[in-house]
C-alpha positions in Angstrom: 11.8 -4.7 31.1 8.7 -6.2 29.5 6.4 -3.8 31.4 8.4 -0.9 30.2 8.0 -2.0 26.6 4.3 -2.5 27.1 3.9 1.0 28.5 5.9 2.5 25.6 3.7 0.6 23.1 0.6 2.0 24.8 2.0 5.5 24.7 2.9 5.0 21.0 -0.7 4.0 20.3 -2.0 7.0 22.2 0.3 9.2 20.0 -1.0 7.6 16.8 -4.6 8.0 17.9 -4.1 11.7 18.7 -2.4 12.2 15.3 -5.3 10.4 13.5 -7.8 12.7 15.3 -5.8 15.7 14.2 -5.8 14.5 10.6 -9.5 13.8 10.5 -10.3 17.2 12.0 -8.1 19.0 9.4 -9.6 17.0 6.5 -13.2 17.9 7.6 -12.3 21.6 7.9 -10.5 21.5 4.5 -13.5 19.8 2.9 -15.8 22.5 4.4 -13.6 25.2 2.9 -13.7 23.5 -0.5 -17.4 23.0 -0.3 -18.0 26.7 0.4 -15.7 27.8 -2.4 -17.5 25.5 -4.9 -21.0 26.3 -3.8 -22.8 28.7 -6.2 -26.1 28.9 -4.3 -24.8 30.6 -1.2 -27.2 32.7 0.9 -26.8 36.4 0.5 -26.8 37.1 4.3 -23.7 34.9 4.9 -20.3 36.0 3.9 -18.5 33.3 1.9 -15.1 34.7 2.7 -16.0 35.2 6.4 -16.8 31.5 6.7 -13.6 30.6 4.8 -11.6 32.8 7.2 -13.3 31.2 10.2 -12.5 27.7 9.0 -8.9 28.7 8.2 -8.6 30.1 11.8 -10.1 26.8 13.0 -7.3 25.0 11.1 -4.6 27.1 12.6 -6.0 26.8 16.1 -6.4 23.1 15.8 -2.8 22.7 14.6 -1.6 24.7 17.6 -3.7 22.6 19.9 -2.8 19.3 18.5 0.9 20.1 18.2 1.0 20.9 21.9 -0.7 17.7 22.8 1.5 15.7 20.4 4.6 17.3 21.9 3.4 16.3 25.4 2.8 12.7 24.3 6.3 12.6 22.7 7.8 13.7 26.0 5.8 11.0 27.8 7.2 8.4 25.4 10.8 9.6 25.8 10.4 9.4 29.6 9.3 5.7 29.5 
């Protein structure tokens, strides 16, 4: 029984670590978007809105990626 609890605790820690990575990644992307919006000295050859859309797409894809991984980790925890 003690081994099963230990394995569940390890799986819980892995889940929390994955969730923390997702949160940090989303904060970095959101900070990049805010920086682009607030930047007045933006080069003419780069599209400000194109970069913003790219970062928003990155946020959406990362949410999909991490939600799948988190769901897999939840299923592992349930199986323990």
